[in-house]
C-alpha positions as a Markdown table, in Angstrom:
| # | Residue | x | y | z |
|---|---|---|---|---|
| 1 | Met | 22.0 | 91.5 | -31.1 |
| 2 | Ser | 18.9 | 91.4 | -29.0 |
| 3 | Thr | 15.7 | 93.2 | -29.8 |
| 4 | Ser | 13.3 | 94.7 | -27.4 |
| 5 | Cys | 10.2 | 93.7 | -29.3 |
| 6 | Leu | 9.3 | 91.8 | -32.5 |
| 7 | Thr | 5.9 | 93.4 | -33.1 |
| 8 | Glu | 5.2 | 96.6 | -35.0 |
| 9 | Pro | 5.7 | 99.8 | -33.0 |
| 10 | Lys | 2.6 | 101.0 | -31.3 |
| 11 | His | 0.5 | 103.9 | -32.6 |
| 12 | Pro | 2.1 | 107.3 | -31.8 |
| 13 | His | 0.2 | 109.9 | -29.7 |
| 14 | Ala | 2.4 | 113.0 | -30.5 |
| 15 | Ser | 2.0 | 115.7 | -33.1 |
| 16 | Ala | 3.9 | 115.6 | -36.4 |
| 17 | Ala | 6.3 | 118.3 | -35.0 |
| 18 | Val | 7.1 | 116.3 | -31.9 |
| 19 | Leu | 7.6 | 113.1 | -33.8 |
| 20 | Ala | 10.0 | 114.8 | -36.2 |
| 21 | Glu | 11.9 | 116.2 | -33.2 |
| 22 | Leu | 12.2 | 112.8 | -31.5 |
| 23 | Asp | 13.1 | 111.1 | -34.8 |
| 24 | Ala | 15.9 | 113.6 | -35.5 |
| 25 | Gly | 17.3 | 113.2 | -32.0 |
| 26 | Leu | 17.3 | 109.4 | -32.0 |
| 27 | Arg | 18.9 | 109.3 | -35.4 |
| 28 | Ala | 21.7 | 111.7 | -34.6 |
| 29 | Thr | 25.3 | 110.4 | -34.5 |
| 30 | Ser | 25.1 | 111.0 | -30.7 |
| 31 | Ala | 21.5 | 110.2 | -29.9 |
| 32 | Ser | 19.6 | 112.6 | -27.7 |
| 33 | Ile | 16.1 | 113.3 | -26.4 |
| 34 | Ser | 15.2 | 116.8 | -25.2 |
| 35 | Pro | 14.8 | 117.1 | -21.4 |
| 36 | Lys | 11.3 | 118.5 | -21.8 |
| 37 | Phe | 10.2 | 114.9 | -22.5 |
| 38 | Leu | 11.2 | 114.0 | -18.9 |
| 39 | Tyr | 7.9 | 115.7 | -17.8 |
| 40 | Asp | 4.9 | 113.6 | -18.4 |
| 41 | Ala | 2.5 | 113.1 | -15.4 |
| 42 | Leu | 4.7 | 110.5 | -13.8 |
| 43 | Gly | 7.9 | 112.4 | -14.6 |
| 44 | Ser | 6.5 | 115.5 | -12.9 |
| 45 | Arg | 5.7 | 113.5 | -9.8 |
| 46 | Leu | 9.2 | 111.8 | -9.8 |
| 47 | Phe | 10.8 | 115.3 | -10.0 |
| 48 | Glu | 8.7 | 116.3 | -6.9 |
| 49 | Ala | 10.2 | 113.3 | -5.1 |
| 50 | Ile | 13.8 | 114.3 | -6.3 |
| 51 | Cys | 13.2 | 117.7 | -4.7 |
| 52 | Glu | 12.7 | 116.0 | -1.3 |
| 53 | Leu | 16.0 | 114.1 | -1.5 |
| 54 | Pro | 18.9 | 115.1 | 0.9 |
| 55 | Glu | 21.4 | 115.1 | -2.0 |
| 56 | Tyr | 19.3 | 117.5 | -4.1 |
| 57 | Tyr | 20.3 | 120.8 | -2.7 |
| 58 | Pro | 18.8 | 123.2 | -5.3 |
| 59 | Thr | 15.2 | 123.2 | -4.1 |
| 60 | Arg | 15.8 | 123.6 | -0.4 |
| 61 | Thr | 18.6 | 126.1 | -1.0 |
| 62 | Glu | 16.5 | 128.2 | -3.2 |
| 63 | Ala | 13.6 | 127.9 | -0.8 |
| 64 | Thr | 15.8 | 129.3 | 2.0 |
| 65 | Ile | 16.7 | 132.3 | -0.1 |
| 66 | Phe | 13.0 | 133.0 | -0.7 |
| 67 | Asp | 12.2 | 132.6 | 3.0 |
| 68 | Arg | 14.9 | 135.0 | 4.0 |
| 69 | His | 14.6 | 137.6 | 1.3 |
| 70 | Gly | 11.0 | 137.3 | 0.1 |
| 71 | Ala | 10.0 | 140.6 | 1.6 |
| 72 | Glu | 12.9 | 142.3 | -0.1 |
| 73 | Met | 11.9 | 140.7 | -3.4 |
| 74 | Ala | 8.4 | 141.9 | -3.0 |
| 75 | Arg | 9.6 | 145.5 | -2.4 |
| 76 | Ala | 11.8 | 145.3 | -5.5 |
| 77 | Ile | 9.0 | 143.9 | -7.7 |
| 78 | Gly | 5.9 | 145.7 | -6.3 |
| 79 | Ala | 2.3 | 144.5 | -6.0 |
| 80 | Gly | -0.1 | 143.8 | -8.9 |
| 81 | Ala | 2.2 | 141.9 | -11.2 |
| 82 | Thr | 1.1 | 139.5 | -13.9 |
| 83 | Leu | 3.0 | 136.5 | -12.5 |
| 84 | Ile | 4.0 | 134.1 | -15.3 |
| 85 | Asp | 5.3 | 130.9 | -13.9 |
| 86 | Leu | 7.5 | 129.0 | -16.4 |
| 87 | Gly | 7.6 | 125.3 | -15.9 |
| 88 | Ala | 5.1 | 125.6 | -13.1 |
| 89 | Gly | 4.7 | 122.0 | -12.2 |
| 90 | Asn | 2.7 | 121.8 | -9.0 |
| 91 | Cys | 2.8 | 125.6 | -8.7 |
| 92 | Ala | 4.0 | 125.4 | -5.1 |
| 93 | Lys | 7.0 | 127.8 | -5.5 |
| 94 | Ala | 4.8 | 130.6 | -6.9 |
| 95 | Ala | 2.1 | 130.0 | -4.4 |
| 96 | Arg | 4.6 | 130.7 | -1.5 |
| 97 | Leu | 5.1 | 134.2 | -3.0 |
| 98 | Phe | 1.4 | 135.1 | -3.4 |
| 99 | Pro | 1.1 | 136.6 | 0.1 |
| 100 | Leu | 4.1 | 138.8 | -0.6 |
| 101 | Leu | 3.6 | 139.7 | -4.2 |
| 102 | His | -0.2 | 140.0 | -4.4 |
| 103 | Pro | -0.3 | 139.3 | -8.1 |
| 104 | Ala | -3.1 | 140.6 | -10.2 |
| 105 | Gln | -3.0 | 137.5 | -12.3 |
| 106 | Tyr | -1.2 | 134.2 | -12.1 |
| 107 | Val | -0.4 | 132.4 | -15.4 |
| 108 | Ala | 1.1 | 128.9 | -15.0 |
| 109 | Ile | 2.8 | 127.4 | -18.0 |
| 110 | Asp | 4.0 | 123.8 | -18.2 |
| 111 | Ile | 4.5 | 121.1 | -20.9 |
| 112 | Ser | 2.6 | 118.6 | -18.8 |
| 113 | Ala | -0.9 | 120.0 | -19.3 |
| 114 | Gly | -2.8 | 117.3 | -17.3 |
| 115 | Phe | -0.6 | 117.7 | -14.2 |
| 116 | Leu | -0.8 | 121.4 | -14.4 |
| 117 | Arg | -4.6 | 121.5 | -14.6 |
| 118 | Ala | -4.9 | 119.6 | -11.4 |
| 119 | Ser | -2.4 | 121.9 | -9.7 |
| 120 | Ile | -4.3 | 125.0 | -10.8 |
| 121 | Glu | -7.6 | 123.7 | -9.5 |
| 122 | Arg | -6.1 | 123.1 | -6.1 |
| 123 | Leu | -4.4 | 126.4 | -6.0 |
| 124 | Gln | -7.5 | 128.4 | -7.0 |
| 125 | Gln | -9.4 | 127.0 | -4.0 |
| 126 | Arg | -6.7 | 128.4 | -1.7 |
| 127 | Phe | -6.5 | 131.8 | -3.4 |
| 128 | Pro | -10.0 | 132.4 | -5.0 |
| 129 | His | -9.3 | 136.2 | -5.2 |
| 130 | Ile | -6.4 | 135.8 | -7.7 |
| 131 | Glu | -7.2 | 135.4 | -11.4 |
| 132 | Met | -5.5 | 132.2 | -12.6 |
| 133 | Thr | -5.0 | 130.4 | -15.9 |
| 134 | Gly | -3.0 | 127.4 | -16.9 |
| 135 | Leu | -1.3 | 127.0 | -20.3 |
| 136 | Gly | -0.1 | 123.7 | -21.5 |
| 137 | Leu | 2.7 | 124.6 | -23.9 |
| 138 | Asp | 6.3 | 124.0 | -24.7 |
| 139 | Phe | 8.1 | 127.3 | -24.2 |
| 140 | Ser | 11.5 | 126.0 | -24.9 |
| 141 | Thr | 11.3 | 126.9 | -28.6 |
| 142 | Ala | 8.5 | 129.5 | -28.8 |
| 143 | Leu | 6.8 | 131.8 | -26.3 |
| 144 | Glu | 3.7 | 133.5 | -27.5 |
| 145 | Leu | 1.2 | 134.4 | -24.8 |
| 146 | Pro | -2.5 | 134.6 | -25.6 |
| 147 | Asp | -4.5 | 137.8 | -25.2 |
| 148 | Thr | -6.0 | 136.4 | -21.9 |
| 149 | Val | -2.7 | 137.2 | -20.2 |
| 150 | Arg | -2.6 | 140.8 | -18.9 |
| 151 | Gln | 0.0 | 142.9 | -20.7 |
| 152 | Gln | 0.7 | 145.1 | -17.7 |
| 153 | Lys | 3.7 | 144.5 | -15.5 |
| 154 | Arg | 4.5 | 141.0 | -16.6 |
| 155 | Leu | 6.9 | 139.2 | -14.3 |
| 156 | Phe | 8.4 | 135.9 | -15.6 |
| 157 | Phe | 9.1 | 133.6 | -12.7 |
| 158 | Tyr | 11.6 | 130.9 | -13.6 |
| 159 | Pro | 12.9 | 129.2 | -10.4 |
| 160 | Gly | 14.8 | 126.0 | -9.9 |
| 161 | Ser | 17.7 | 126.8 | -12.2 |
| 162 | Ser | 15.8 | 125.3 | -15.2 |
| 163 | Ile | 17.6 | 127.9 | -17.3 |
| 164 | Gly | 20.5 | 125.6 | -16.9 |
| 165 | Asn | 18.8 | 123.0 | -19.2 |
| 166 | Phe | 19.6 | 125.4 | -22.1 |
| 167 | Ala | 23.0 | 125.7 | -23.6 |
| 168 | Pro | 24.2 | 129.3 | -23.0 |
| 169 | Glu | 23.3 | 130.4 | -26.6 |
| 170 | Gln | 19.9 | 128.8 | -26.3 |
| 171 | Ala | 19.4 | 130.5 | -22.9 |
| 172 | Arg | 20.1 | 133.9 | -24.4 |
| 173 | Ala | 17.6 | 133.2 | -27.2 |
| 174 | Phe | 15.0 | 132.0 | -24.7 |
| 175 | Leu | 15.5 | 135.2 | -22.6 |
| 176 | Arg | 15.1 | 137.4 | -25.7 |
| 177 | Arg | 11.8 | 135.6 | -26.4 |
| 178 | Ala | 10.6 | 136.4 | -22.9 |
| 179 | Arg | 11.7 | 140.0 | -23.2 |
| 180 | Ala | 9.7 | 140.3 | -26.5 |
| 181 | Glu | 6.6 | 139.2 | -24.5 |
| 182 | Cys | 6.7 | 142.0 | -22.0 |
| 183 | Asp | 6.6 | 145.8 | -22.1 |
| 184 | Asp | 9.3 | 148.0 | -20.6 |
| 185 | Asp | 7.6 | 147.6 | -17.2 |
| 186 | Gly | 8.2 | 143.8 | -17.3 |
| 187 | Gly | 10.7 | 141.8 | -15.4 |
| 188 | Leu | 12.1 | 138.5 | -14.4 |
| 189 | Leu | 12.6 | 136.6 | -11.1 |
| 190 | Ile | 14.9 | 133.7 | -11.8 |
| 191 | Gly | 16.8 | 131.0 | -9.8 |
| 192 | Ile | 20.3 | 130.1 | -11.1 |
| 193 | Asp | 22.5 | 127.3 | -9.7 |
| 194 | Leu | 26.1 | 128.4 | -9.2 |
| 195 | Val | 29.4 | 126.5 | -9.7 |
| 196 | Lys | 30.5 | 124.4 | -6.8 |
| 197 | Asp | 32.5 | 121.2 | -6.0 |
| 198 | Ser | 32.0 | 118.2 | -8.3 |
| 199 | Ala | 31.1 | 115.8 | -5.5 |
| 200 | Thr | 28.1 | 117.8 | -4.4 |
| 201 | Leu | 26.9 | 118.1 | -8.0 |
| 202 | Asp | 27.4 | 114.4 | -8.8 |
| 203 | Ala | 25.4 | 113.3 | -5.8 |
| 204 | Ala | 22.6 | 115.7 | -6.5 |
| 205 | Tyr | 22.1 | 114.1 | -10.0 |
| 206 | Asp | 22.7 | 110.5 | -9.1 |
| 207 | Asp | 21.2 | 109.9 | -5.7 |
| 208 | Ala | 21.7 | 106.8 | -3.6 |
| 209 | Leu | 17.9 | 106.0 | -3.6 |
| 210 | Gly | 17.7 | 105.9 | -7.4 |
| 211 | Val | 14.9 | 108.4 | -7.8 |
| 212 | Thr | 16.8 | 110.4 | -10.4 |
| 213 | Ala | 17.5 | 107.2 | -12.2 |
| 214 | Ala | 13.8 | 106.4 | -12.3 |
| 215 | Phe | 13.0 | 110.0 | -13.4 |
| 216 | Asn | 15.5 | 109.7 | -16.3 |
| 217 | Leu | 14.4 | 106.2 | -17.3 |
| 218 | Asn | 10.7 | 107.2 | -17.3 |
| 219 | Met | 11.5 | 109.3 | -20.3 |
| 220 | Leu | 11.7 | 106.1 | -22.3 |
| 221 | Arg | 8.2 | 105.2 | -21.3 |
| 222 | His | 7.0 | 108.6 | -22.3 |
| 223 | Val | 8.7 | 108.3 | -25.7 |
| 224 | Asn | 7.1 | 104.9 | -26.2 |
| 225 | His | 3.7 | 106.6 | -25.7 |
| 226 | Leu | 4.6 | 109.7 | -27.9 |
| 227 | Ala | 6.3 | 108.0 | -30.8 |
| 228 | Gly | 5.0 | 104.5 | -30.6 |
| 229 | Ala | 8.5 | 103.3 | -29.7 |
| 230 | Asp | 9.4 | 100.0 | -28.1 |
| 231 | Phe | 12.1 | 101.0 | -25.6 |
| 232 | Asp | 12.5 | 98.4 | -22.8 |
| 233 | Val | 13.4 | 100.3 | -19.7 |
| 234 | Arg | 15.1 | 97.3 | -18.2 |
| 235 | Gln | 17.8 | 97.4 | -21.0 |
| 236 | Trp | 19.0 | 100.9 | -19.9 |
| 237 | Arg | 20.8 | 102.5 | -17.0 |
| 238 | His | 21.0 | 106.1 | -15.8 |
| 239 | Ser | 24.2 | 108.1 | -15.8 |
| 240 | Gly | 24.6 | 111.6 | -14.3 |
| 241 | Ala | 27.9 | 113.4 | -13.7 |
| 242 | Tyr | 29.5 | 116.9 | -13.7 |
| 243 | Asn | 31.6 | 117.9 | -16.6 |
| 244 | Ser | 33.8 | 120.6 | -15.1 |
| 245 | Ala | 35.2 | 121.7 | -18.5 |
| 246 | Glu | 31.7 | 122.6 | -19.7 |
| 247 | Gln | 30.4 | 123.6 | -16.3 |
| 248 | Arg | 27.4 | 121.4 | -16.6 |
| 249 | Ile | 25.8 | 118.2 | -15.3 |
| 250 | Glu | 25.3 | 115.7 | -18.1 |
| 251 | Met | 22.6 | 113.1 | -17.9 |
| 252 | His | 22.5 | 110.1 | -20.2 |
| 253 | Leu | 20.7 | 106.8 | -20.6 |
| 254 | Glu | 23.2 | 104.0 | -21.3 |
| 255 | Ala | 22.4 | 100.7 | -23.1 |
| 256 | Arg | 23.1 | 97.7 | -20.8 |
| 257 | Glu | 23.5 | 95.4 | -23.8 |
| 258 | Ala | 23.4 | 95.5 | -27.6 |
| 259 | Leu | 19.8 | 96.2 | -28.7 |
| 260 | Ser | 17.6 | 97.8 | -31.3 |
| 261 | Val | 14.7 | 100.2 | -30.9 |
| 262 | Arg | 11.9 | 101.0 | -33.3 |
| 263 | Trp | 9.6 | 104.0 | -33.3 |
| 264 | His | 7.1 | 105.4 | -35.7 |
| 265 | Gly | 9.0 | 106.0 | -38.9 |
| 266 | Gly | 12.4 | 104.9 | -37.6 |
| 267 | Glu | 14.7 | 102.3 | -36.1 |
| 268 | Arg | 18.2 | 102.3 | -34.5 |
| 269 | Ala | 20.7 | 99.7 | -33.2 |
| 270 | Phe | 22.5 | 100.7 | -30.0 |
| 271 | Ala | 25.8 | 99.0 | -29.0 |
| 272 | Arg | 26.3 | 98.0 | -25.4 |
| 273 | Gly | 27.4 | 101.2 | -23.5 |
| 274 | Glu | 26.1 | 103.5 | -26.2 |
| 275 | Arg | 24.3 | 106.5 | -24.7 |
| 276 | Ile | 21.3 | 108.8 | -25.3 |
| 277 | His | 21.9 | 112.3 | -24.0 |
| 278 | Thr | 18.8 | 113.4 | -22.0 |
| 279 | Glu | 19.7 | 116.6 | -20.1 |
| 280 | Asn | 22.3 | 119.2 | -19.4 |
| 281 | Ser | 22.3 | 121.4 | -16.4 |
| 282 | Tyr | 24.7 | 124.3 | -16.7 |
| 283 | Lys | 26.1 | 125.9 | -13.6 |
| 284 | Tyr | 27.1 | 129.6 | -13.6 |
| 285 | Arg | 29.4 | 132.0 | -11.8 |
| 286 | Gln | 27.3 | 134.9 | -10.4 |
| 287 | Ser | 28.9 | 137.5 | -12.7 |
| 288 | Asp | 28.3 | 135.2 | -15.7 |
| 289 | Ala | 24.7 | 134.8 | -14.7 |
| 290 | Val | 24.1 | 138.5 | -14.5 |
| 291 | Gly | 25.8 | 138.9 | -17.9 |
| 292 | Leu | 23.6 | 136.2 | -19.4 |
| 293 | Leu | 20.4 | 138.0 | -18.3 |
| 294 | Glu | 21.7 | 141.3 | -19.8 |
| 295 | Gln | 22.4 | 139.7 | -23.1 |
| 296 | Gly | 18.9 | 138.4 | -23.0 |
| 297 | Gly | 17.4 | 141.8 | -22.5 |
| 298 | Phe | 17.1 | 142.0 | -18.7 |
| 299 | Gln | 19.1 | 144.2 | -16.3 |
| 300 | Ala | 19.7 | 142.6 | -12.9 |
| 301 | Thr | 18.6 | 144.9 | -10.0 |
| 302 | Arg | 19.2 | 142.6 | -7.0 |
| 303 | Val | 21.0 | 139.3 | -6.5 |
| 304 | Trp | 20.2 | 137.1 | -3.4 |
| 305 | Thr | 22.3 | 134.0 | -2.5 |
| 306 | Asp | 22.5 | 131.5 | 0.3 |
| 307 | Ala | 25.3 | 131.7 | 2.9 |
| 308 | Ala | 27.5 | 129.2 | 1.1 |
| 309 | Gly | 27.0 | 130.9 | -2.3 |
| 310 | Trp | 25.6 | 127.7 | -3.9 |
| 311 | Phe | 22.5 | 129.3 | -5.5 |
| 312 | Ala | 21.3 | 132.7 | -6.6 |
| 313 | Val | 17.9 | 134.3 | -7.1 |
| 314 | Ile | 18.0 | 137.3 | -9.3 |
| 315 | His | 15.4 | 140.0 | -10.0 |
| 316 | Ala | 15.9 | 141.8 | -13.3 |
| 317 | Arg | 14.0 | 144.5 | -15.2 |
| 318 | Ala | 13.4 | 144.5 | -18.9 |
| 319 | Ile | 15.9 | 146.7 | -20.6 |
| 320 | Ala | 14.0 | 149.5 | -22.4 |
| 321 | Asn | 13.8 | 149.1 | -26.2 |
């Protein structure tokens, strides 16, 4: 068995809670790392590149829906919302809606705080009249907004079908947390990827140029930094394919050879071909998507799709308590 490094693991840079989460995932019978750890500064930039790929249909399909139906969305939502952008990244998707929605406040939330800070600074120069704030936090397990966020007419904006990264029961819990953070005048504008043929889905998550592979592999570099681990990226390969029975894309990192990895407080041997599960991306039928939102405390008011029915953008209002 080969080892990736004979020296002691490097000093970790993560909090005790993050170290515990990574340790538990790497020690599990089927090893896993949460997809939120895909998004360090480099990971965020690689995802931007993925969105430009011809195989990756979600971004351009969703953009087409916003272009064609943005005015209708604005009428349904109304002006003066507190626009809360979940997983904001470079803030570009929300920025395209500013001229239509005229938000009173824009709140960008992303786990990659440094990347987000630079995005907010650029955006504020373009829209100096909109109050803006950026929050670097992990909203996948908790969502508690500070008092600096206006309570009135909170609209959670969650594009890109990122809701698919949650298992359905986790998605319901996440939506309930969002519902708890808004009054009865609150709402949700969400993008959800719909079920389609396997070939289209497989290509979208395993592109010919290898950008998605680089994005997935970069997670190991991020974990090295966070947990003081000694992953050697060269010893791993990307795998991404659609599981039709579960209606989800599954992404893994697969060991090219037998190896061992150490991190702060732990060590594990991996056999050749053994995998680390890094991401799911669930796909929904439209009726199931509407039902999911209702179970999470939001009532769909409008559903917009592209001509092929590949993607849906849904506006939903908070169900009164």
